[in-house]
N, C-alpha and C positions, 0 to 999 in steps of 0.2 A: 517592415519593408520601407515604410515612410521615413523612419529614422536612419536606416542604413543604406537605402537605395533610392533616395529622393529623385535621382536623375531619371528613373524609369518613367515617371509621370510626364517627362518632357518628350517622350517618344509615343506617338499616337497609337501604334500597334501594341506596344507593351501596356499602355494605359487601358486600351480596350480589353486586352487579355486579363489585366488585373480586375477590371470591373465586371467581367462576364464569365470567364472560364477558370480562373485561378482557384476560387473557393467553391467547394462542392459539398452537398449534403443530401442524404436520403432519409425519408421517414414515410410511414403509411398513415400517420395521424395528421389530419388536415390542420388542426390547431397548431401543432408543433411546426408545420411547414410555414404557416403565416408568421409565427413568432420568430422563427429562424430568419426568414426573409426580411422582416422588419428590423431585426437586430443588426443584420449585415448592412442594410441601407442606412441605419442610424450611425454606423461606424464608417460610412463613406464608400461602401461597395455598392455600386448602382444596380447591377443585375447579376447577383450571385446564382450559381447553378444549383438551386434547391429543387429537388425533384421528388415526386410522389412515387416511392418504390418500397416494396418489402425486400429489404436488403438480403435476407436469408433465403428467399424463395428463388425458384428458377427464373422468374421474370427479370431478375437483376444479374443473371449469369453472363450477360454480354459485356459486362464491365470487368476487365482484368488488366493487370499491369498498367494502371492508369495514373497513379498518384505517387508523389514523392514524399508526402508527409501525411500521416493520419493521427489525429488526436481524438480519443474516444472514451466515453464512459457508458458502455453498453448495458442493457438490462441484465440484472442478476436473477438467478434462481428460477428462470423460465424453462419451459419444456415444450417442444414442438413435435408434431406428428412427422415422422420421417418422410412421408409421402409429399409433404409440402416444402421440404428443405431441398435446396439446390444440390444436385447429385455430386458435383465436384467438391462441395464442402464435406459431404459425407465420405468421399474418398480420402480426404485429408484426415478427418477424425470422425469416426462412426459414433455418433451420440445424438441425443435429443436435447441436451443441455445448451441453452442459448449462450451462456458465458464462454463455452468452449467453441461453439459454432462461430461466434463473432470474431474470435481470434483467427480462426481458419479463414473467415471472410477477409480480414485485414491483410493476411498473407497473399490472398488472391488479388486484392485491389492494388497493392503496392507494386511499383516498378522495382526491378532489381536495383539495389542501392537505396531504395526508399526506406524511410524510418517511421516507426510507430511508437507512440506512448499511449498506453491503455490502462485504465483502472479495472482491476479484477478482484473478485471476492477471494478470501484466503483459501477457499477450497480448491481453486485452480492451482495454487502453489504447492499443495501437498496431497491432493486427492489421490486415492490409491486405485481407482478404477483404471481399466485399460485405456479408456479414452483420455483421462487426465494424464496418465503416464506417456501415452503416445504423443499428445500435444506438446508437453514439456520437452520431450526428446526431440521433436521436430524443431522447436525454437532453439534448443541448445546445439544440436548436431547438424541440423539442416540450414540454419541461418546464424546470425550473430546476436546473441542475447547479451546486452551490455549492463543493464541496471535493473535492480529490484528494490523498490522503496516500500518499506512497511509503514502503514499509516494506522493511527489509533482508531478504535471502533466507533468513536463519536463524531467523526468528521462529516457524516451525512445526516446527523440528527437535525430536526425531529422526524425526518422521513424514514430513516433506516439506521439501525445500530450495528450493522454487519461490519466485521473487520475486513479491511481491503488493502491492496498493494498496488503499486504502479510498475508495470513492466515496460521497459524501453528496449526495442530491438531493431535491427536492420535486416531487411530481406536480402539474402545473398544467393540462395539456392545452392550454396556450396559450403555451408558451415562458416567457421571463422571465430566461433566463441573460444576464447582462451582463458579469460577471467570474467567473473561477474561481480559488479560492485553492489554490495548489499548496504542498505542504509536504514536505520531505525529512526523514523520521524515520529517523535512522541507528542508533539504539539504543533498546531497550525496557526496559532495566534488567537484562537477562540476557545471558550470553555467547551468541554466535551459532553455537556448535558443538552437538554432540549432547547434551552435559551440561547446557547451559542453566543455568549457575550464576549467582547474582546478581552484578552488577557495579555499579560506581559510576555509570557513564554511563547516563542515562535521559532521552530527549528527550520523553517523554509529558507531563510537567508543563509543559514549555515550549510544546508544541503546544497544549495546552488553554488556557494563559494567553494566548497570542497570538490564538487563535481567539476567545475571549471578549472580548478587547480590541477586536478587529476588528468584532465584532458590535455593540458599543456605539456605533460611529460611525454617522453618517447613512447612509441607504440609498445604494446605488451610484448615481452620477450621471455618466454618460458617461465621458469620459477623466479627469475630475477625481479619481475614486476609484481609486487604484492604477495609473493611467496615467501620463501625462507631466505631470499637473497638480500635485496637492498632494504627490505622492511617498509616499503611504501604502502601505507594503508593496510598493514598486515596485522594490526592489533585487534584481535577478536573481541576484546572487552570494550572497544570504542563504539561509538554510534554508527560508524561506517567502516567497511573493510572490504578487501578483495578476496574472492574465493576462486581457486584454480578450477578449471572445467572438469578435470579428472576427479576431483573430490565430489563435485556435483553428480557426476556419473556414478561414482561409487555409492552415493546416497540415493540411488534410484531417481535421479533428477528432481529431488526435493528442492523447492525454491523458497521454503519458509525460512525466515531469518533466524528463528530459534534453533534450527538444525545446526547452524554454524557459529552462532554468537556464544561467547563464553561469558558466564556470569561470575563476577568476583564476589566471593563470600568473605565479608569482613569478619575477622576473628573477634569474638566477644568474650572477654575475660569473666570467669565465674569464680566466686569464693569457694573455698573448701567446704565440704559438708559439715565438718566439725564447727566451722565458724558460723555457718547458718543456724545450726542447732543451738549453739551457745546464745546467739541473738534471740532465738525463739524462747529459750528458757528465761532469758532476762526479761522479755516482754511478758511472759506468763507470771513471773514474780511481781512485776510492776502492776499488772492487772489484779493479781491476788491481793496486793497491799491496798490498792484503791477500793476494792470490794470490801475489805475488812474495815477500812475507814468509813465507807458509806454505811455499812451495817451498824457501826457504832453510833453514827449520827441518827439513824432511824430507830434504833433499838430502845432508846430512852423514852419514846412516846408510847403510852399505854394503848392497847388496841381498842379499849372502850371509849377513848377520847376521839377516835377517828369518826368523821362523818361518813355515812353511807354514800356510796356512789349512786347518783340518780340514774 
């Protein structure tokens, strides 16, 4: 905003809004609240709206249709007692799993037209339980799912080795998904071991470049965009490609990239069995000849002249 809308800081009301209400965050961990507030202040935001709230509980149920953008990396593999979870979230998706409840929360918090980018574990993308299926169906049919970026399993090491993906969607309350852009990000510029040292390979700039190029094209129009028509991002062997929404529905709303990505198998030429057998026979003859030569070299020494092995 400082780079693209520097004039807003010349307006007192907009400047107060920027420093006080524009940026919001919830957490029930007091240490995280202090770190978040200090981080925002160090980046020039004077009074960010960082609040002590349990975002999944009923105590945060008064906040809805409030935000235009949500960026989140919620906790994975957690489980809550249904009695402590906000009832409206359970109406969206009946589950105890935190990774599903947090996505339901984001749908509640967003204004219509608001967008979300959230990191999720792979299980959210292809889990077969009713809750997993219902949530993916809501994202695809009830709102506009735009992007699924697959990330390698080492990006959160040394803290966790779980495979993850990034979902980007827009809250519409009326559907709108026509194609989903799948992207296979294989490296983020760091080694995928616990050391996470910088490496040369980094797919992030390429991901951004391709996505911005795709967004400049006309809006999705049936099968012409990314389908069998104009061929835009339709190569399923590439790192990124578009998948029509009907194909996703036909695959039970599976959002894992391996469901749609095609792997090219390179043809490996093999020699005929007769050629391999002839080569083995030649090796055997060579070995037999060398053994005979070695036998001749050691056979001339009498056994009685050999010293005993200690």
